[in-house]
N, C-alpha and C positions, 0 to 999 in steps of 0.2 A: 478763773476763766479757762475755757478750753483752748489750748494752743491752736493757732490757725496757720497752716502752711500751704496746703493744697486742698482744694475742695471742688468736687464736681456734683452738680445738682440740677434738678428741674427748675425751670424759670416760670414765675407767675408774673404776667404783665399787668401793671397798674397804670393804665394809660390816662393819667391825670396830672395836671400841674398844681403847684401850691398845696400839696397835701400837708395839712397842719397837724400839730401834735394832738389837738383836741379830737381830730378824726382818727388818728392812730390809736389813741387810748382816751376815750371820753372821761371828763372830770369826775363823774359819779363813781368811777372805779379806782380812784386814787387813795382810798382809805386804808388799803393794806400797808403793812410795814415791811413785808418781805419783798424780795426782788422777783419772786416767782408767782405763778398763778394769774398772770395778766394776759397770757396768750388767748384764752377763751374770749376775752373782751376786745381783742385787736380789731380795729375798724368796725366796732360794734354797730354804729348807726348806719353803716353802709351794708354790713352783712345781714342785718336782721330788720324785719318790718316792725311796725308798732305792736303787732299782735304776737311777736316773738318768733314767728316763722322766718326761715331763711329767705333772703331776697334772691330770686333766681338769676337776676342779671348781674350780680356782683361776682367778680372774677374768682375770689377765694371760695365761693360756693360751687364753682364748676368742678365736677369730679376730675376733669382733665388736668387740673392743677393741684390735686391733692398731693400732699407730701413735698410741695415745692420748697426749696431752701434758698433760692435766689429771687429777690424781688427787683423788678425793673420798673422804674417810674419816670415821669417827666420832671421838668426843672423845679427847683426850689422845694425839694422834699424836706419835710421836717420843720417847716416854718411855724410861727406861732409861739406859744409859751415855751419855757425852758425845761419842762418836765422831763426828768430822766426816765420816767415810766414808759415813754415811747420806745426807747431802746430796749427796755426790759420786756415789753409786750412783743416786740418783733422777734427777739431771741427766744422767748418762752414759747412762741408759736412754732418756731423751728427755722426761722430765717438765719442764715449765716452771713449773707451778703446783700447789700442794697446797691443798685447801680442807677445813677441818674445823671443828667447834665450838670446839676448843681444841687447843693444842700444848704439848709440854714446852718449858720456857724455853730450855734450851741448844740443842735442835734448832732452835727458832724463830730463834735468833740465828745459828746455823751456816748455815741455809738461805739467809738473806739475803746473807751474806758470800760465798756461792757461786752467786749468781744465780738462786736458786730462790725464787719468790714464794709466801709462805704467807698464806692468807686465812682469817681467823676469821669465821664467820657463825653466826647463831643456830641452835640444834639443829633447829628445825622447818624452816628453809630448807635445811640440809644434808640432812635426811631427804627433802625434796622432790627435791633434786638426785640423791641416791642412787636413789630410786625412778624418776626419769625416765631415768637412765642404764641402769638395769636393764631398763626396759620399752620404751624407744624406740631402735631401732637407729641407730647413728651419732650419738647425742645429742652436741651440741656446746655449748660456752660461749664467750662473748667477754669477755675480761678487759681492761679499760681502766685501766691503772695511773695514767695522768695524771689521770683524773677519778675514780679510786677506785670504779669500778663493775664489776659482773659481770652479764651477762644471757644469755638464750637466745633462740631463735627463736619461742618460744610467747608471748612478751610478758612473761615474768617478768624482773624486774630488781632488783638489790639494790646497796647501797653498802657499802663496808668501810673500816675505819680502818687506817692505817699511819703509823708514825713518819715525819716529814718527811725526816729524814736518811737513813733506810733507803730511802725512796722515791727520793730523789735519787740515791743510789748505784746502785740497780737501774736507774733510767732512763738513767743515764750509763754503766752497765756498769763501774763503778769499785769494785774491791776495796780492801782496806786498803793494799796496796802501791801501787796507782795513786794513792790519796789522798795517800800520803807523797811520791810522785814529783812531785805538783803543787807541792811546795815545794823541789824539787831545787836551784834556783838559790840560795835562802836557805841551805839545808843546806851546799852547796858553799862558799858565801861564809864561813859560820861555821867550817867545817872548815879553810879556808885561813887564817883569821885566828887560829885558836887555836894556842897554843904547845905544843909537846910537853913532857911532864913529865920 
């Protein structure tokens, strides 16, 4: 995982509640065994019409939001099935942060394990961010994980809570495998000393 400490990026507003994992990455694209290559299928059923052309009214098809790395959505983001592919698709597309009033628990956990920072803010603050991104061209946010703050250039600033262990893993770019390998010497010593049955 890429370490996350400080990130500034353009905001894409997804003004929808209850965005489920089957919309984030539809089931027909889950046949891959790699963690990469899912970005092109992100929100596929919303981004494309039945004939394969882009849906002009979907936010990610608007050139104003090209290159956005921060997604702001409404409550209960990532509900539905537990597929880890949803986090893979968001990061592969280029998102580093998702901000919402609330997240589904399993998605919330999967996101952190894949280097995607999820930030819960009060509903009224999320509404402000959505409205700003919809009305201000090139609207950006600055996310400081070390200090647990998010701010914009208008003077707005907020703090967010995050579990210390999750924060440490994100800042170090350490997934579960990397955390296990920190104990490689002890594991090897144990393996060498244990007798076969």
